C-alpha positions as a printed Julia matrix, in Angstrom:
513×3 Matrix{Float64}:
 104.84  138.67   99.86
 108.42  137.42   99.33
 108.37  139.65   96.23
 107.28  142.75   98.44
 110.45  142.6    99.5
 112.08  143.05   96.32
 113.62  146.49   95.72
 112.66  148.11   92.65
 113.0   151.75   91.01
 110.92  153.2    89.0
 111.85  156.87   88.49
 112.17  158.31   85.15
 111.56  155.02   83.19
 110.62  155.89   79.79
 109.25  153.72   76.99
 110.81  153.73   73.42
 107.9   154.44   71.33
 109.33  152.12   68.57
 109.91  149.63   70.51
 106.75  149.61   72.54
 104.19  150.57   69.44
 101.75  148.26   68.64
 101.16  147.43   65.23
  98.07  148.35   63.37
  95.87  145.82   61.76
  95.16  146.6    58.25
  91.37  144.93   57.99
  89.49  143.31   60.53
  90.9   140.09   60.04
  94.33  141.26   61.2
  92.68  142.69   63.6
  91.11  139.83   64.79
  94.87  138.23   64.63
  96.69  140.98   66.64
  94.26  142.67   68.68
  96.27  144.58   71.78
  93.3   144.51   74.12
  92.59  140.78   73.91
  93.59  140.32   77.27
  92.68  143.28   78.7
  90.48  143.45   81.54
  87.39  145.65   80.86
  88.46  146.05   77.14
  86.09  148.52   75.54
  86.91  147.3    72.21
  86.1   144.25   71.1
  86.47  142.99   67.17
  83.3   141.92   67.04
  81.7   145.23   67.84
  83.4   147.21   65.23
  80.47  146.87   62.94
  78.44  148.57   65.16
  80.21  151.74   65.65
  77.05  154.12   64.44
  77.78  156.39   61.23
  77.63  159.79   62.32
  75.15  161.47   60.92
  74.25  165.25   60.63
  73.39  166.88   63.55
  75.18  164.68   65.82
  78.05  165.62   68.24
  81.4   164.59   65.68
  79.4   166.55   62.94
  79.3   169.92   65.64
  82.77  169.4    66.66
  83.77  169.22   63.08
  85.98  172.63   62.01
  82.93  175.0    59.84
  84.38  175.71   56.33
  85.53  178.7    54.76
  83.17  180.98   53.16
  83.06  180.5    49.17
  83.31  183.7    47.14
  81.58  182.48   44.04
  77.29  182.09   44.67
  77.39  179.1    42.66
  77.54  175.85   44.28
  80.76  174.36   44.11
  81.22  170.45   44.04
  82.59  169.76   47.56
  82.68  166.16   49.09
  80.06  164.82   51.73
  80.53  163.79   55.17
  79.04  160.44   54.05
  81.79  159.97   51.22
  84.19  160.36   53.77
  83.05  158.14   56.64
  83.91  155.08   55.18
  84.5   151.53   56.7
  88.35  151.88   56.31
  88.42  155.13   58.28
  85.7   154.46   60.97
  88.22  151.74   61.67
  91.66  153.99   61.25
  89.77  156.19   64.0
  89.22  153.73   66.49
  92.37  152.01   65.89
  93.44  155.27   66.83
  91.87  156.19   69.71
  92.34  153.2    71.18
  95.98  153.98   70.83
  95.41  157.09   72.5
  93.93  155.11   75.51
  96.45  152.48   75.68
  98.95  154.91   76.18
  97.28  157.19   78.8
  96.77  153.86   80.98
  99.19  154.11   84.19
 102.6   152.23   83.57
 102.6   152.62   80.09
 104.94  155.84   79.96
 107.03  157.41   82.61
 106.99  155.33   86.31
 104.7   152.51   87.51
 103.29  154.16   90.44
 101.08  151.37   90.68
 103.94  149.19   91.47
 105.34  150.59   93.98
 102.38  151.7    95.97
 101.48  147.45   95.85
 105.16  146.88   97.4
 104.7   149.66   99.52
 101.27  147.7   101.27
 102.43  144.5   100.84
 105.52  145.55  103.04
 103.19  147.17  105.48
 101.14  144.3   105.03
 104.51  142.32  106.45
 104.96  144.53  109.0
 101.57  144.06  110.44
 102.38  140.48  110.87
 105.64  141.02  112.67
 104.43  143.6   114.89
 100.82  142.96  115.56
 100.14  140.27  118.34
  96.66  140.26  118.28
  94.05  138.15  116.45
  93.3   141.13  114.62
  96.83  140.71  112.98
  96.0   138.95  109.84
  92.65  140.69  109.29
  94.92  143.79  108.78
  97.61  142.7   107.05
  94.65  141.28  104.31
  92.92  144.29  104.05
  96.77  146.19  103.06
  97.25  142.91  101.01
  93.91  143.46   99.26
  95.31  146.8    98.42
  98.29  145.64   96.88
  96.39  143.13   94.55
  93.86  145.93   93.67
  96.62  148.42   92.53
  98.89  145.73   90.33
  95.6   144.97   88.48
  95.66  148.14   87.04
  98.94  147.8    85.35
  97.78  147.07   81.83
  99.02  143.63   80.26
 101.36  146.23   77.52
 102.74  148.15   80.34
 106.4   147.08   80.34
 105.66  146.42   84.23
 103.09  143.94   83.12
 104.92  141.29   84.01
 106.87  142.01   87.39
 103.45  142.98   88.01
 102.0   139.81   87.56
 104.77  138.49   89.4
 103.74  140.07   92.23
 100.6   139.54   92.42
 101.28  135.72   91.78
 103.13  135.92   95.62
 100.38  137.97   97.27
  97.49  136.18   95.72
  99.37  133.23   97.47
 100.02  135.39  100.81
  96.44  136.29  100.59
  95.41  132.72  100.23
  97.46  132.35  103.45
  96.1   135.19  105.27
  92.44  133.55  104.31
  93.22  130.7   106.03
  94.63  131.63  109.0
  91.57  134.02  109.31
  89.4   131.22  108.85
  91.28  129.18  111.26
  91.1   132.09  113.78
  86.98  132.14  113.64
  86.84  128.67  114.4
  89.03  129.41  116.96
  86.83  132.43  117.94
  83.92  130.31  118.01
  84.96  127.62  119.75
  86.63  129.85  122.57
  83.26  132.1   122.93
  81.6   128.09  122.96
  83.35  126.83  125.91
  83.42  129.99  128.17
  80.91  128.88  130.87
  81.46  125.0   131.09
  79.32  122.63  132.04
  78.11  121.77  128.62
  76.29  118.53  127.23
  78.18  116.3   125.09
  76.55  117.25  121.96
  78.01  120.81  122.85
  81.55  119.83  123.66
  81.31  118.09  120.84
  80.88  121.08  118.45
  83.41  122.82  120.29
  86.11  120.39  119.8
  84.89  120.29  115.28
  85.76  123.91  115.91
  89.37  123.87  117.4
  89.85  121.22  114.86
  88.97  122.67  111.73
  90.64  125.55  113.35
  93.63  123.4   113.35
  93.09  122.08  109.74
  93.28  125.49  108.41
  96.04  126.49  110.44
  97.8   123.6   108.96
  97.07  124.76  105.13
  99.19  127.75  105.28
 101.97  127.8   103.03
 105.57  127.82  105.18
 106.86  129.96  102.61
 103.76  132.78  103.31
 104.77  135.8   105.65
 101.76  134.66  107.81
 103.4   131.34  108.69
 105.37  132.4   111.66
 101.74  133.67  113.21
 100.11  130.75  111.97
 102.4   128.35  113.73
 102.59  130.55  117.07
  99.02  130.01  117.12
  98.95  126.46  115.53
 100.25  125.55  118.89
  98.02  127.09  121.31
  95.32  125.44  119.1
  96.93  122.31  119.36
  96.64  122.74  122.86
  93.35  124.02  123.54
  92.21  121.0   121.16
  93.88  117.78  122.84
  92.31  119.54  126.27
  89.01  119.83  124.98
  89.19  115.85  123.74
  90.66  115.66  126.85
  87.36  117.26  128.47
  85.04  115.37  125.9
  86.1   112.15  127.48
  85.81  113.17  130.91
  82.66  113.96  129.97
  81.81  110.73  128.28
  83.11  109.14  131.3
  80.63  111.06  133.52
  78.04  110.57  131.25
  78.51  106.14  130.96
  78.91  106.52  135.11
  75.56  108.13  135.01
  74.3   106.11  132.41
  75.38  103.05  135.14
  74.12  104.33  138.48
  70.45  105.15  136.77
  70.25  101.44  135.71
  71.71  100.22  138.94
  68.87  102.47  140.78
  66.39  100.85  138.26
  67.21   97.79  139.64
  67.36   98.3   143.2
  63.38  100.07  142.73
  62.5    96.29  140.75
  64.09   94.54  143.7
  62.69   96.41  146.68
  58.99   96.58  144.82
  59.5    92.56  145.65
  61.43   92.05  148.79
  60.3    90.85  151.56
  62.88   88.79  154.02
  66.27   90.25  155.67
  68.42   88.49  152.82
  66.23   90.69  149.73
  66.42   93.62  151.52
  70.21   93.67  151.62
  70.03   93.17  148.29
  68.08   96.39  147.61
  70.1    98.24  150.46
  73.59   97.12  148.38
  72.08   98.54  145.01
  70.85  101.46  145.9
  74.74  101.94  147.95
  76.18  100.64  144.73
  74.14  103.55  142.72
  74.72  106.42  145.29
  78.63  105.3   145.16
  78.48  105.36  141.37
  77.42  108.58  141.08
  79.66  110.58  143.87
  82.35  108.96  140.92
  81.51  111.64  138.47
  83.42  114.94  138.47
  82.79  118.01  139.24
  82.15  120.42  136.78
  80.97  117.81  134.59
  76.97  118.52  133.01
  76.52  114.73  134.3
  77.67  115.45  138.04
  74.46  118.22  137.93
  72.46  115.37  137.24
  74.18  113.3   139.48
  73.61  115.44  142.29
  69.57  115.77  141.92
  69.39  112.22  141.56
  71.16  111.8   145.23
  69.03  113.92  146.33
  66.4   111.72  145.06
  68.17  108.2   145.89
  69.48  108.74  149.69
  66.56  108.53  151.06
  65.45  105.35  149.52
  69.27  104.09  150.52
  68.52  105.11  154.21
  64.92  103.75  153.59
  66.5   100.17  152.74
  68.97  100.62  155.39
  66.68  101.21  158.32
  64.21   98.39  156.25
  67.25   95.85  156.2
  68.16   96.23  159.62
  64.83   95.94  161.08
  64.46   92.42  158.47
  67.45   91.53  160.07
  66.35   91.51  163.7
  63.29   90.54  162.67
  64.72   87.21  160.88
  67.0    86.71  163.84
  64.4    87.03  166.78
  62.01   84.81  163.92
  64.55   82.26  163.72
  65.85   82.05  167.43
  62.21   81.89  168.52
  61.4    78.83  166.21
  64.38   77.09  166.75
  64.24   77.05  170.74
  60.82   76.24  170.13
  61.99   72.69  167.88
  64.7    72.79  171.49
  61.92   72.73  173.79
  59.38   70.03  171.69
  62.8    67.94  172.47
  62.99   68.36  175.86
  59.64   67.89  176.47
  59.89   64.26  174.51
  62.72   63.65  176.91
  60.45   64.43  180.24
  62.79   67.12  181.04
  60.26   69.48  181.48
  62.15   71.9   183.83
  64.37   72.29  180.18
  61.65   72.25  177.85
  59.82   75.04  180.24
  63.14   77.48  179.91
  63.06   77.23  175.78
  59.28   77.9   175.79
  59.92   80.63  178.07
  63.16   81.87  175.12
  61.07   81.06  172.08
  57.99   83.39  173.17
  60.86   86.2   174.53
  62.01   85.53  170.84
  58.67   85.63  169.31
  57.79   88.91  170.75
  61.03   90.52  169.43
  60.22   90.24  165.99
  59.42   93.91  164.62
  55.53   94.53  163.84
  56.83   96.56  160.8
  59.27   93.18  159.72
  57.69   90.54  157.24
  57.79   88.0   160.11
  55.58   89.52  162.21
  52.77   88.07  160.62
  54.22   84.91  160.53
  55.41   85.28  164.14
  52.41   86.78  165.89
  50.52   83.3   165.58
  53.19   81.61  167.13
  53.36   84.19  170.53
  50.05   82.37  171.59
  51.48   78.62  170.56
  54.69   79.22  172.09
  52.78   80.55  175.55
  50.43   77.61  175.47
  53.4    75.07  175.39
  55.27   76.96  177.99
  52.48   77.5   180.2
  51.76   73.59  179.67
  55.99   72.79  180.5
  55.98   74.9   183.4
  52.68   72.63  184.14
  54.18   69.69  183.89
  57.56   70.92  185.41
  56.16   71.81  188.62
  54.18   68.46  188.61
  57.49   66.66  187.56
  58.83   68.79  191.02
  56.01   67.1   193.33
  56.32   63.62  191.85
  60.33   64.12  192.61
  59.82   65.6   195.99
  56.76   62.95  196.49
  59.62   60.18  195.8
  62.3    61.6   197.59
  59.66   61.87  200.88
  58.71   58.45  200.26
  62.2    57.22  199.55
  62.45   58.48  203.44
  59.7    57.01  205.04
  59.94   53.96  203.51
  63.59   52.94  204.61
  63.21   54.13  207.76
  62.29   52.07  210.78
  61.13   51.62  214.28
  62.62   52.95  216.99
  62.43   49.76  219.06
  62.84   47.6   216.16
  66.11   47.25  213.77
  66.63   48.8   210.42
  63.45   47.61  207.82
  61.88   48.88  204.6
  58.46   49.7   205.3
  56.82   50.31  202.05
  57.3    50.16  198.17
  55.65   53.19  196.2
  54.96   54.31  192.84
  54.04   57.44  191.91
  52.41   58.82  188.82
  50.97   62.06  188.04
  47.44   60.82  188.57
  48.44   58.36  191.61
  50.62   57.7   194.66
  50.63   53.76  195.39
  52.11   52.75  198.38
  52.1    49.13  199.29
  53.25   48.29  203.3
  56.14   45.25  203.27
  54.66   42.04  205.31
  57.93   42.45  207.63
  56.28   46.52  208.64
  52.92   44.74  209.41
  54.45   41.4   210.95
  56.81   43.95  213.16
  53.6    46.4   213.84
  51.97   43.82  214.74
  54.49   42.22  217.27
  55.06   45.56  218.61
  51.29   45.92  219.64
  51.05   42.73  221.29
  54.44   42.75  223.52
  55.63   39.88  225.46
  56.19   41.86  228.59
  53.25   42.0   230.36
  54.44   44.8   232.69
  53.82   47.13  229.84
  51.23   46.47  227.45
  49.93   49.73  227.05
  53.59   51.5   226.18
  54.69   49.56  223.45
  51.28   48.88  221.32
  50.56   53.22  221.79
  53.89   53.44  220.43
  52.81   51.11  217.58
  49.78   53.09  217.12
  51.86   56.74  216.73
  54.07   55.05  214.29
  51.47   54.21  212.19
  49.3    57.23  212.79
  52.73   59.5   211.83
  53.05   56.95  209.17
  49.55   57.98  207.71
  50.07   62.3   208.39
  53.34   61.53  206.3
  51.73   60.02  203.51
  48.86   62.05  203.59
  51.14   65.4   203.42
  53.53   63.52  200.5
  49.67   63.62  198.62
  48.65   66.71  199.25
  52.23   68.38  198.94
  52.03   66.44  194.84
  48.4    67.21  194.51
  48.21   63.26  193.18
  45.41   61.05  195.39
  47.18   58.12  197.15
  46.64   54.79  198.16
  47.92   52.47  200.55
  47.78   49.06  199.97
  48.83   46.28  202.4
  50.88   43.57  201.51
  48.3    41.38  199.99
  47.29   44.16  197.57
  43.67   45.06  199.71
  43.37   48.89  199.92
  44.14   50.06  203.15
  43.36   53.29  202.95
  43.13   56.77  200.27
  43.57   59.79  200.67
  42.42   63.03  198.16
  44.63   66.37  197.91
  42.83   69.38  198.88
């Protein structure tokens, strides 16, 4: 469009008839060589069509337009030449050339000023001013309309015009600018489509990819604009905007891709969690289920708002959250059940150890713990099915241990009482051991010592004849007291009692109530 700025004056410019008059050929061959209309667009005359020009016949418009012949003075016919004899091929060709010359001289820019060139320059100037003054996206279109008018005007200049070369030069510049405008307008169209397509996000990856492609096409079109064209500053300004938009869309697309990948990862984790949940039984497996659901929900929470994946993530979160809470509750129940089960089994094992040692008191205490822990196993836990039969077993063992403990306590009390009795002495005698004893769960055996028997007999047979009844009564009372004490020990211990003499003879038997 630089050619639009060239100042030219076309006023009072005339042609020299001698300088620009075409040579008239004398034959068809000469016409083929120097045909002045060969390069003229829309040339109505073509050498190969000249032979097809029809010969005027009687009654034709040509004959009608011919001047009438003067009247004849003589009545006799005169020998006048006919039209057919005058219209020879050479005369037809001459007439055609004459008409062509008249037509040629009547075309614009042949004689006088060349208005199409000045008009074209005016519209080209207007086109450039439009690009400078209008900042909206309509500027290239408006400029292109004016430039198309300018090009159309220049096409009116025929090749035989002295302005033809200048017109062609201007038209080449204008066409170059028109091409730059076409590239700019195409870029604007791509940009408009991209901007319209990204008005109300979020969009899917496919939609963002289409927007990105439109921005890339817009940038590519503006990068084609010739730096020498008048639209170049406008194109550069828009190019910077579009490159920034393209960078933003690429970043947005990257975010969408990451969000989509994150969503995909979360879905896979949820599938793993569901699979684990289907076979989970004990606390450790439910711990894995809970952790997997937790990972899935936490992964969904990483998806940024404003992305298409975020909307899907919110839907999945609404589905996954109850599963996470359910897994957490089940994990807690299974953990409580597992802990109670382990403690119950451990207490039972410890109770068995104390039973082997005969420590019935400790055994009973641990059996009691085993029963208590077993009852703490939740009914909804997997361990409950295994623990339920153990409760009855532990209760039985606890009762047995309690019974054994009570028996052992009675036996220990019996031993202690027997120790006190057997180691006591008669008031009238020096210290001596009355008896020996053994205690089993079924029988208390007391064996009187020979020393005790001998002392009782001596006491019952005193040497002092003055008080025989008193000493005998004391001996009998001691024996009776011993009998009552031993019977009481047997009753308290709930164990049968046998009393033997020093020789092994059974002296007495007591059966407790």
